[in-house]
C-alpha atoms as one frame of an Amber mdcrd trajectory, in Angstrom:
protein
 153.659 163.176 253.017 157.286 162.270 252.240 158.858 163.342 248.959 159.443
 159.693 248.048 155.785 158.768 248.570 154.614 161.861 246.710 156.812 161.020
 243.728 155.693 157.361 243.741 151.998 158.301 243.779 152.433 160.955 241.108
 154.149 158.446 238.858 151.466 155.836 239.581 148.747 158.290 238.574 150.608
 159.176 235.398 150.926 155.502 234.494 147.255 154.824 235.212 146.108 157.885
 233.283 148.427 157.220 230.351 147.300 153.593 230.117 143.633 154.590 230.274
 144.232 157.325 227.733 145.818 154.864 225.342 142.806 152.573 225.735 140.470
 155.470 224.952 142.343 156.200 221.733 142.532 152.503 220.852 138.809 152.030
 221.421 138.140 154.131 218.338 140.108 151.570 216.316 139.752 148.104 217.848
 136.650 146.344 219.151 138.699 144.720 221.932 139.634 148.086 223.354 136.076
 149.319 223.133 134.847 146.316 225.099 137.377 146.903 227.868 139.541 143.898
 226.909 142.678 145.982 226.533 145.024 144.962 229.380 145.768 147.657 231.924
 149.467 146.833 231.730 151.662 148.430 234.348 148.802 150.394 235.870 147.045
 147.259 237.078 150.210 145.872 238.698 151.521 149.114 240.189 151.522 148.743
 243.985 151.360 152.511 244.556 148.226 152.743 242.446 146.655 149.795 244.239
 147.504 151.361 247.590 145.972 154.675 246.555 142.743 153.045 245.431 142.543
 151.079 248.664 143.017 154.313 250.626 140.212 155.868 248.600 137.911 152.939
 249.392 138.685 153.224 253.107 138.074 156.975 253.077 134.691 156.507 251.427
 133.809 153.895 254.021 134.834 156.240 256.836 132.759 159.092 255.425 129.725
 156.851 255.137 129.950 156.202 258.868 129.931 159.920 259.752 126.449 161.355
 260.291 127.267 165.057 260.747 127.575 167.032 257.500 130.025 169.428 259.152
 132.136 166.533 260.391 132.114 164.986 256.902 133.429 168.234 255.436 136.220
 168.432 258.003 137.133 164.804 257.303 137.307 165.511 253.567 139.520 168.526
 254.254 141.917 166.267 256.153 141.850 163.590 253.449 142.361 165.782 250.388
 146.131 166.370 250.758 146.654 162.622 250.494 145.441 162.760 246.870 147.486
 165.783 245.773 150.271 163.801 244.098 147.782 161.514 242.333 145.855 164.469
 240.921 149.097 166.150 239.913 150.109 163.065 237.930 146.706 162.858 236.247
 146.870 166.522 235.218 150.407 166.050 233.874 149.260 163.283 231.536 146.354
 165.477 230.424 148.798 168.279 229.661 151.091 165.968 227.707 148.510 163.916
 225.786 145.416 166.096 225.674 143.326 163.151 226.906 141.612 163.218 230.297
 141.313 159.609 231.402 138.319 158.643 233.573 139.516 158.310 237.153 137.252
 157.864 240.179 139.777 159.409 242.540 140.121 162.577 240.454 136.347 162.909
 240.128 135.922 162.438 243.873 138.599 165.025 244.632 136.763 167.533 242.445
 133.558 167.036 244.432 135.351 167.155 247.771 137.022 170.411 246.790 133.598
 171.911 246.227 132.396 170.538 249.559 135.356 172.105 251.387 135.097 175.478
 249.633 138.089 175.105 247.308 136.106 176.193 244.273 139.104 177.226 242.163
 140.681 173.823 242.738 137.426 172.101 241.865 137.059 174.013 238.606 140.613
 173.117 237.638 139.447 169.496 237.492 135.907 170.212 236.311 137.213 171.860
 233.146 138.704 168.708 231.537 136.052 166.414 233.045 133.263 168.452 231.431
 135.144 169.151 228.213 135.764 165.457 227.573 132.423 164.213 228.862 133.785
 162.161 231.745 131.031 160.905 234.020 131.115 161.061 237.795 130.903 157.903
 239.919 127.312 156.620 240.047 126.915 157.548 243.717 126.672 161.241 242.795
 123.564 160.655 240.644 124.265 163.736 238.511 126.401 164.502 235.504 129.558
 166.523 236.085 128.307 169.876 234.768 125.028 169.711 236.688 126.740 168.880
 239.962 129.310 171.646 239.567 126.701 174.293 238.708 124.231 173.278 241.386
 126.706 172.874 244.249 128.595 176.101 243.558 125.406 178.097 242.959 123.839
 176.842 246.175 126.993 177.633 248.144 126.953 181.153 246.697 123.271 181.686
 247.436 123.758 180.498 251.011 126.592 182.991 251.509 124.741 185.853 249.841
 121.615 185.221 251.908 123.785 185.781 254.995 125.094 189.038 253.533 128.478
 187.504 252.784 130.449 187.940 249.572 131.052 185.142 247.075 133.851 185.159
 244.534 132.238 186.463 241.347 135.043 185.088 239.179 134.222 181.568 240.413
 130.572 182.007 239.444 131.473 183.426 236.046 134.013 180.674 235.367 131.418
 178.078 236.319 128.961 179.622 233.863 131.595 179.715 231.116 132.675 176.094
 231.642 129.093 174.819 231.523 127.556 177.147 228.954 127.096 174.360 226.401
 126.121 171.648 228.868 122.594 170.283 228.802 120.947 170.466 232.231 117.629
 171.312 233.835 116.745 175.002 233.520 116.137 175.240 237.270 119.777 174.395
 237.944 121.249 176.953 235.561 118.757 179.537 236.873 120.298 179.189 240.352
 123.698 180.073 238.941 122.464 183.206 237.169 120.581 184.191 240.322 123.792
 183.898 242.341 125.702 185.957 239.763 122.993 188.617 239.803 122.833 188.825
 243.588 126.608 189.133 243.895 126.445 192.083 241.483 123.652 193.524 243.641
 125.794 193.149 246.759 128.670 194.953 245.075 126.386 197.684 243.781 125.044
 198.322 247.272 128.603 198.991 248.478 129.626 201.178 245.530 129.779 204.924
 246.218 130.437 206.069 242.639 127.026 206.471 240.998 128.230 205.563 237.512
 129.941 202.404 238.725 126.887 201.560 240.811 124.674 201.821 237.731 126.989
 199.505 235.771 126.882 196.917 238.536 123.105 197.206 238.788 122.767 196.743
 235.032 124.936 193.614 235.174 122.876 192.356 238.091 119.612 192.883 236.226
 120.877 191.076 233.137 121.871 188.016 235.158 118.633 187.978 237.165 116.524
 188.275 234.024 118.373 185.254 232.580 117.578 183.376 235.785 113.890 184.338
 235.584 113.661 183.422 231.920 115.094 179.981 232.655 112.883 179.336 235.670
 110.107 181.769 236.526 109.905 180.605 240.145 113.598 181.032 240.894 112.702
 183.929 243.183 114.195 187.037 241.589 111.126 189.111 240.642 111.399 191.499
 243.596 115.119 191.926 243.008 114.512 192.821 239.352 111.771 195.291 240.288
 114.066 196.928 242.838 116.844 197.222 240.269 114.449 198.716 237.727 113.482
 201.430 240.217 117.107 202.113 241.099 118.173 202.354 237.455 115.270 204.686
 236.622 116.236 206.891 239.557 119.820 206.876 238.364 118.763 207.937 234.868
 116.556 210.691 236.303 119.442 211.960 238.386 121.729 211.967 235.373 119.157
 213.822 233.280 118.563 216.376 236.012 122.280 216.917 236.349
């Protein structure tokens, strides 16, 4: 992407976000704004913004034609850089005004970042979207917090089932960002299960017995939260195993 195009798209996003943000503030004061009658001003006439939204429409159409999930993910990975300047402009307006304007492109980028494994990048956008109650496009059929928790938890559980590590800080940040969000208990249980199993994985690799016990304790706490939220989440055997390991650790410490 050329520097000129990047600057033009960043500025277009800032204009669109600033205009939408002004409408949000105005809607608390004037009925016209609340009904959507406030003119979009420069944002509606900006050719760079119109071009970006057309590109987004074409990308969605292309993805719909792809049957392979793996191929869809690779296509999203190729598409994402084309939205970097737009997202940058949106975040700049958020930083300046403290208002996160609803934007379908930004919401889509957040989801695509999850799909392509860029969880830190996804959470950067999820934070203001969740904090300000911005809904996802209707095609996702879930609220923002539920989608973020479920998709990241399932990705973690898939990795952990294969014996692979998953970034614990991503799981913990996801839990922190969504701690006050209302969602089905089964969904949140998956997240605590993933947190617990990542602690278990780390404990299994830890040679220091004291550190191992700390990790096992953290694992048990997370898995118990998962079980309490959804009894059939599938952590009973893991909790029993941790209980035996912690008792053995205490016995060893007492004997020593």
